[in-house]
C-alpha positions in Angstrom: 29.7 -8.4 28.4 32.4 -10.8 29.8 33.3 -13.7 27.5 32.8 -16.0 30.5 29.1 -15.1 30.8 26.7 -16.9 28.5 24.1 -14.6 26.8 20.6 -14.6 28.4 18.0 -16.2 26.2 14.3 -15.3 26.6 11.6 -16.6 24.4 8.3 -14.9 23.5 5.5 -17.3 24.5 3.8 -16.9 21.2 6.5 -18.6 19.1 5.8 -22.0 17.5 8.5 -23.5 15.2 7.9 -24.8 11.7 4.5 -23.5 11.0 2.8 -25.3 8.1 1.0 -23.0 5.6 -1.5 -24.4 3.1 -3.5 -22.6 0.5 -5.8 -23.7 -2.3 -3.0 -23.8 -4.8 -0.2 -24.7 -2.5 -1.3 -27.5 -0.1 1.8 -29.6 0.0 4.6 -29.3 2.6 4.5 -25.6 2.9 6.6 -24.4 5.8 6.5 -20.9 7.3 8.5 -19.6 10.2 7.4 -16.4 11.9 10.3 -14.6 13.5 11.4 -15.5 17.0 12.8 -12.8 19.4 15.8 -14.8 20.7 17.0 -12.2 23.1 20.6 -11.9 24.3 21.9 -9.5 27.0 23.6 -7.3 24.4 20.7 -7.1 21.9 18.7 -3.9 22.1 16.8 -4.9 19.0 15.9 -8.3 20.5 14.9 -6.7 23.9 12.5 -4.4 22.0 11.1 -7.3 20.0 10.4 -9.2 23.1 8.6 -6.2 24.6 6.6 -5.7 21.3 5.7 -9.4 21.4 4.3 -9.0 24.9 2.4 -5.9 23.8 0.9 -7.9 20.9 -0.2 -10.7 23.2 -1.9 -8.3 25.6 -3.8 -6.5 22.9 -5.7 -9.1 20.7 -8.9 -7.1 20.5 -10.0 -6.5 16.9 -9.1 -3.0 15.8 -6.8 -2.4 18.7 -4.4 0.6 18.3 -1.2 0.3 20.3 0.9 2.6 18.2 1.7 5.0 21.0 3.0 2.2 23.2 4.7 0.4 20.3 6.6 3.4 19.1 7.7 4.2 22.7 9.2 0.7 22.8 10.8 0.7 19.4 13.7 3.1 19.8 16.1 1.3 17.4 16.0 2.2 13.7 15.4 -1.4 12.7 12.3 -1.9 14.8 10.9 1.5 14.2 11.2 0.9 10.4 9.4 -2.4 10.8 6.6 -0.8 12.7 6.2 2.0 10.2 6.1 -0.5 7.3 3.8 -2.8 9.2 1.2 0.0 9.7 1.5 1.0 6.1 0.5 -2.6 5.1 -2.4 -2.4 7.5 -3.6 0.7 5.8 -2.9 -0.3 2.2 -3.4 -4.1 1.8 -6.7 -4.9 0.1 -9.5 -6.6 1.9 -13.3 -6.6 2.7 -14.2 -3.3 4.3 -16.0 -5.1 7.2 -12.9 -7.0 8.1 -10.3 -4.3 7.4 -11.8 -2.4 10.3 -10.6 -5.3 12.6 -6.9 -4.8 11.7 -4.7 -4.0 14.6 -2.2 -1.1 14.6 1.2 -0.9 16.1 1.9 -4.6 15.7 5.1 -5.9 14.1 4.3 -7.7 10.9 5.9 -9.5 8.0 6.8 -7.0 5.4 6.3 -6.7 1.7 9.7 -8.3 1.0 8.9 -11.3 3.2 6.8 -13.4 0.9 3.3 -14.8 1.2 3.0 -13.9 4.9 3.1 -10.2 4.0 1.0 -8.3 6.5 0.5 -11.1 9.0 1.8 -10.5 12.6 5.3 -11.4 13.3 4.2 -13.2 16.4 1.5 -15.9 16.6 -1.5 -16.5 18.9 -1.6 -19.2 21.6 -2.6 -22.7 20.6 -6.1 -24.0 21.2 -6.7 -27.0 23.5 -5.5 -30.2 21.8 -8.3 -32.6 20.9 -8.7 -36.0 22.6 -5.9 -38.3 21.6 -8.3 -41.2 21.7 -10.5 -39.6 19.0 -7.7 -37.9 17.1 -4.3 -39.5 17.4 -1.2 -37.9 15.8 -2.6 -34.3 15.5 -0.4 -31.4 14.4 -0.9 -27.7 14.1 -1.9 -26.0 10.8 -1.6 -22.2 10.8 -4.6 -20.6 9.1 -4.7 -16.9 8.3 -7.4 -14.3 8.0 -6.1 -12.4 5.0 -8.6 -9.5 5.4 -8.1 -9.0 9.1 -4.4 -9.9 8.9 -4.4 -12.3 11.7 -3.2 -15.9 12.4 -5.5 -18.7 13.5 -4.1 -22.1 14.6 -6.1 -25.4 14.0 -5.4 -29.0 15.0 -5.3 -31.2 12.0 -4.8 -34.9 11.1 -3.2 -36.4 8.1 -5.5 -38.4 5.8 -5.2 -40.6 2.7 -5.8 -37.6 0.5 -3.9 -34.9 2.5 -5.1 -33.4 5.8 -8.2 -32.0 7.5 -9.1 -30.1 10.7 -10.4 -32.2 13.5 -13.8 -30.5 13.8 -16.7 -31.9 11.7 -18.1 -28.6 10.4 -16.4 -25.5 9.0 -18.2 -22.2 9.4 -17.4 -19.1 7.2 -14.6 -17.9 9.5 -12.9 -21.3 9.6 -13.3 -21.7 5.9 -11.5 -18.4 5.2 -8.7 -18.9 7.6 -8.1 -22.7 7.1 -7.8 -22.2 3.3 -6.3 -18.8 3.3 -9.2 -17.4 1.3 -9.8 -13.6 0.9 -13.3 -12.8 2.1 -14.5 -11.5 -1.3 -13.5 -14.7 -3.0 -15.1 -16.9 -0.4 -18.4 -15.0 -0.3 -18.6 -15.2 -4.1 -17.9 -18.9 -4.1 -20.4 -19.5 -1.3 -23.2 -17.5 -3.0 -22.6 -19.4 -6.3 -22.4 -22.8 -4.6 -18.9 -23.3 -6.0 -17.6 -25.1 -3.0 -19.1 -28.6 -2.2 -20.3 -29.7 1.2 -22.3 -26.7 2.1 -24.9 -27.5 4.8 -27.8 -25.4 3.4 -29.3 -23.0 4.3 -26.5 -22.1 6.6 -23.0 -20.9 5.6 -21.4 -24.0 7.1 -19.6 -26.8 5.4 -18.9 -30.5 6.0 -15.2 -30.6 6.7 -14.5 -34.0 5.1 -16.3 -33.1 1.9 -14.5 -29.7 1.6 -11.0 -31.0 2.3 -11.3 -33.9 -0.2 -12.4 -31.3 -2.8 -9.6 -29.0 -1.9 -6.9 -31.6 -2.4 -8.5 -32.9 -5.6 -8.5 -29.4 -7.0 -5.0 -28.8 -5.8 -3.7 -32.0 -7.5 -5.6 -31.0 -10.7 -4.1 -27.5 -10.7 -0.6 -28.9 -10.1 -0.8 -31.5 -12.8 -2.1 -29.0 -15.4 1.0 -26.8 -15.1 
């Protein structure tokens, strides 16, 4: 490529920078950054990543298997190895049987060497509609994760005097698992034994404000006891 020609840059629409990641034990200033296929004209790996990102976005159905198309795209050794290791994680990472069946195949994922995001897709889903600024000023995105299904889920949150909370008033079981990065087995056990405050009996729903105050109180307790 001529030195006088600037590289082309094309961005996958699913990228969102500086993704905040919070868990029950690590709720403070956690930052995660899913990879971004910054594509230049001379990057075969990047061109493939962009195509794989688009394939991911077009196949969000739980249990989708796009291995045939993905491996047809991934001709470079680097991307093919990532796909092979990603599908190995889909097969081997533990999780509730009912939700493991929803894992998608042929999707580039964070690998075993890439920290707490292991098994989650390399590319993120589109953001939900932003809540009314009149009701919820200064919102930001929190990236939740379904650890059993191995999927991202974004939520709008606001900062509070105790930490942060999602903008909706009630958390159902799916939101609880993803907002707090809880494995399904742990959540169902805690729910059955009424270990998490704020449950709106008899349903498996929780008052958001009560839960999030409890989460941060427990997080501070755990951090101070180390």
